[in-house]
C-alpha positions in Angstrom: 22.0 0.1 15.6 22.7 -2.9 13.6 21.4 -3.3 10.0 21.2 -5.4 6.4 19.5 -4.9 3.2 16.1 -6.2 2.6 16.6 -6.8 -1.3 19.2 -6.2 -3.9 15.9 -6.0 -5.9 15.4 -2.6 -4.5 17.1 0.5 -5.3 19.0 1.2 -2.2 18.0 -2.1 -1.1 15.8 -1.8 1.6 16.8 -1.8 5.5 16.1 -4.0 8.1 17.2 -2.5 11.5 17.7 -4.0 14.8 18.8 -3.0 18.2 22.5 -3.8 19.2 21.8 -3.5 23.1 18.5 -3.7 25.6 18.7 0.9 25.7 18.2 0.5 21.7 15.3 -1.5 21.9 13.2 1.2 23.1 11.7 2.0 19.7 10.5 5.0 20.9 13.7 6.7 21.4 14.0 6.8 17.3 13.5 10.3 16.1 10.9 11.1 13.4 13.4 12.8 11.2 15.4 9.3 11.7 12.2 7.7 9.9 11.6 10.3 7.8 15.0 9.6 6.2 14.7 6.0 6.2 11.7 6.1 4.4 12.8 8.4 1.8 16.2 6.6 1.1 14.8 3.1 1.8 11.5 2.9 1.0 10.6 -0.3 2.7 12.3 -0.5 6.4 11.8 -3.8 8.8 11.9 -2.6 12.6 13.0 -6.0 14.0 13.2 -6.9 18.0 12.3 -3.9 19.1 10.1 -3.3 22.0 7.0 -2.8 20.1 3.8 -4.8 20.6 -0.4 -4.4 19.4 -0.6 -2.2 22.8 1.7 0.9 21.7 1.7 -0.2 18.1 -0.6 3.3 17.2 1.8 5.2 19.2 4.5 4.6 17.5 2.5 5.4 13.8 1.6 8.5 15.4 5.4 9.8 15.3 5.3 10.2 11.6 1.5 10.5 11.1 -0.5 13.7 10.7 -3.9 11.7 9.4 -5.0 8.2 9.1 -6.7 6.5 6.0 -10.2 5.7 6.8 -9.8 1.7 5.6 -12.3 -0.3 4.0 -15.1 -1.2 5.9 -14.9 -5.0 5.2 -11.2 -5.2 7.3 -12.3 -5.5 10.8 -11.0 -3.1 13.8 -8.4 -4.8 15.7 -7.2 -3.9 19.3 -10.0 -1.6 20.1 -8.5 0.9 17.9 -10.0 2.0 14.6 -6.3 3.0 13.2 -5.4 -0.7 13.0 -7.3 -2.7 10.8 -6.9 -6.8 9.6 -5.7 -7.1 6.5 -7.5 -8.9 3.7 -8.9 -12.2 5.1 -8.7 -15.6 3.3 -6.2 -18.2 1.7 -6.0 -16.3 -1.7 -2.8 -15.0 -3.5 -3.2 -10.9 -3.5 -1.9 -9.6 -6.5 0.6 -6.8 -6.5 -0.8 -2.9 -5.7 -0.3 0.4 -4.0 -2.7 0.2 -0.8 -6.0 2.1 -1.7 -4.1 4.0 -5.3 -6.9 3.9 -7.3 -9.3 6.3 -4.2 -8.8 9.6 -3.0 -7.8 8.0 0.3 -4.2 6.5 -1.3 -1.7 6.2 2.0 1.8 8.0 2.0 3.0 5.2 4.3 1.3 2.4 5.2 2.4 0.1 8.1 2.2 -3.9 8.5 2.6 -5.7 11.9 3.3 -9.1 12.3 1.7 -10.5 15.5 1.5 -13.8 14.5 4.4 -15.2 11.7 3.6 -17.8 9.3 5.8 -21.1 8.8 5.1 -21.9 5.5 3.3 -19.9 3.1 1.6 -16.5 3.1 4.6 -14.2 2.0 4.8 -10.8 1.7 5.4 -9.6 -1.6 7.2 -6.2 -2.3 8.2 -4.6 -5.3 10.0 -1.5 -5.5 8.4 0.9 -8.2 11.6 2.9 -8.6 13.6 -0.4 -9.9 10.5 -1.4 -12.2 10.7 1.8 -13.6 13.6 1.7 -14.5 13.4 -1.6 -16.4 10.7 -0.7 -18.6 10.6 -0.5 -21.7 11.1 3.1 -24.0 7.9 2.1 -25.3 6.2 1.2 -22.4 7.5 4.1 -20.5 5.9 6.3 -23.1 2.5 5.2 -22.7 3.0 5.5 -18.7 4.0 8.9 -19.1 0.9 10.2 -21.7 -1.8 7.7 -20.8 -3.9 8.5 -17.5 -5.8 5.4 -16.4 -9.5 5.8 -15.1 -10.8 4.0 -12.3 -14.7 4.0 -11.5 -15.2 3.5 -7.7 -17.8 2.4 -5.7 -17.3 2.7 -1.7 -20.1 1.2 0.9 -21.0 3.9 3.3 -22.9 3.6 6.7 -26.5 4.3 6.3 -28.2 7.0 7.8 -31.8 7.6 8.8 -31.3 11.6 9.3 -30.5 11.5 5.4 -32.4 10.6 2.3 -31.7 10.9 -1.4 -29.0 11.1 -4.2 -26.4 14.3 -4.9 -23.3 15.1 -6.1 -20.5 15.1 -4.3 -17.7 17.1 -5.3 -14.1 16.9 -4.3 -10.9 18.8 -4.6 -8.8 16.2 -5.5 -6.8 16.0 -8.7 -8.6 13.9 -11.6 -11.5 13.4 -9.3 -14.9 13.7 -11.3 -18.6 12.5 -11.0 -19.0 11.7 -7.1 -22.2 11.1 -6.3 -23.8 10.3 -2.9 -26.2 8.0 -2.6 -28.0 7.6 1.2 -30.4 5.5 0.1 -28.3 2.8 -1.1 -25.6 3.8 1.0 -22.6 4.5 -1.0 -20.4 7.0 -2.7 -19.1 6.8 -6.6 -16.7 8.7 -8.3 -14.4 8.4 -11.2 -10.6 9.2 -10.4 -8.1 9.7 -13.6 -4.7 8.9 -12.4 -1.0 8.4 -13.9 0.5 4.8 -12.9 3.4 6.5 -13.0 4.7 9.5 -10.8 7.5 11.3 -8.8 9.2 9.6 -5.7 11.1 11.0 -2.8 14.2 10.2 -4.4 15.4 13.3 -6.7 15.1 12.7 -10.1 13.6 9.1 -9.9 9.9 8.2 -11.3 8.4 5.0 -9.8 5.6 2.7 -11.3 3.4 2.1 -8.6 -0.4 1.8 -9.1 -3.9 -0.5 -9.2 -3.2 -2.3 -12.1 -2.3 -5.6 -11.4 -5.1 -6.7 -8.5 -8.3 -8.5 -10.8 -11.5 -6.6 -10.3 -13.3 -9.2 -8.1 -10.7 -9.1 -5.1 -11.6 -5.1 -5.2 -15.3 -4.6 -4.2 -15.1 -1.1 -4.1 -13.2 -1.0 -7.7 -16.1 -1.8 -10.6 -14.1 -0.6 -13.6 -10.4 0.4 -14.9 -9.6 1.6 -18.4 -6.9 4.0 -20.1 -8.0 7.1 -21.3 -6.2 6.7 -25.1 -6.4 2.8 -26.5 -3.0 1.7 -28.0 -2.9 -1.2 -30.4 -0.3 -3.1 -28.5 -1.7 -3.0 -24.6 -1.3 -6.1 -24.2 2.5 -6.3 -25.1 2.4 -3.3 -22.4 0.5 -5.1 -19.8 3.0 -8.3 -20.4 5.8 -6.8 -19.9 5.0 -5.1 -16.6 3.4 -8.4 -15.1 6.4 -10.0 -15.9 9.4 -7.6 -15.2 7.2 -6.8 -11.8 7.3 -10.5 -10.8 10.9 -10.7 -11.4 11.4 -7.7 -9.7 9.6 -8.9 -6.5 11.1 -9.7 -3.4 9.5 -12.2 -0.7 9.3 -11.8 2.6 8.1 -13.7 5.4 7.8 -11.4 8.5 8.7 -12.6 11.7 7.1 -12.2 15.1 6.9 -8.5 16.2 8.3 -7.6 12.8 7.4 -3.5 12.1 7.5 -3.0 8.4 7.1 0.3 7.0 6.1 0.8 3.0 6.2 4.3 0.9 3.2 3.0 -0.1 3.4 5.6 -3.3 6.8 3.8 -4.7 6.4 0.3 -3.5 3.3 -2.3 -4.1 2.5 -5.1 -2.1 1.2 -8.3 -2.2 1.2 -11.6 -1.0 1.6 -15.4 -1.7 -1.4 -18.3 -1.1 -1.4 -19.0 2.4 -1.3 -22.4 3.2 -4.0 -24.1 5.9 -1.2 -24.8 8.1 -0.7 -20.6 8.0 -4.4 -20.4 9.2 -3.6 -18.4 12.1 -1.4 -15.9 10.7 -1.9 -12.7 12.0 -1.1 -9.5 10.3 -2.2 -5.7 11.0 -2.1 -2.8 8.7 -1.8 1.0 9.7 -2.4 3.7 6.8 -0.7 6.8 7.2 -2.9 9.4 4.9 -0.6 12.2 5.7 2.9 12.1 7.1 5.1 14.5 8.5 7.1 14.2 5.8 
């Protein structure tokens, strides 16, 4: 196969793969251990010009997925396949984030498929948490290494007339507490304590990948977010990570039938504003909660 880099803003640069001939166009000839190696080393991989489409999309992600995440119910199912969902609708920009990192359903890998690309706007944003962590100041690193963030989460569920009342909802997930299941109003709520920095798949490399950047208004399930321990220079620290994450972000305009795989626990992603001329931009997402990796 032919290859090129995505961006030198990433540790190991990311990878774009192309088939060199018609035989290699068959994406299902790529072994799952190859995909594993790509994800672990590069963190972001684009498969371009392969014979992938919306009909065989989940067949490909099945090659490396043990279990899929349950996506937010606000995102519509696509192609009569509950593994495939729309990305968030609207024309507004989406700030950098690690998909569902404030929940107990934090995917290991997410896959974007571009059915209809934009022409002028709606760039995908990618920021490598390994590279971002490496460029943070010692003061900021010390803060994030010792100070977890608390997420207050409220997830709507479909009401069931066979169940009534409110009960505790425990879960074996590190940092999870105060879980409540409310059948009467149709929601699950809980608090989740997490660190914003964690180990990557790369040896001796930490990565800064989390849900600190998005506004609460843009994430209906996230009701509150705060650090466990206060620090006088928190505003300075937050300014640093916003400025440096912006500088370390790469803008990517996906092409038709592009398949973008992201190590969701290493990379953060987002998008720029979408111009009305690009209102037909059509990108879908699959979330691999657990992989064979």
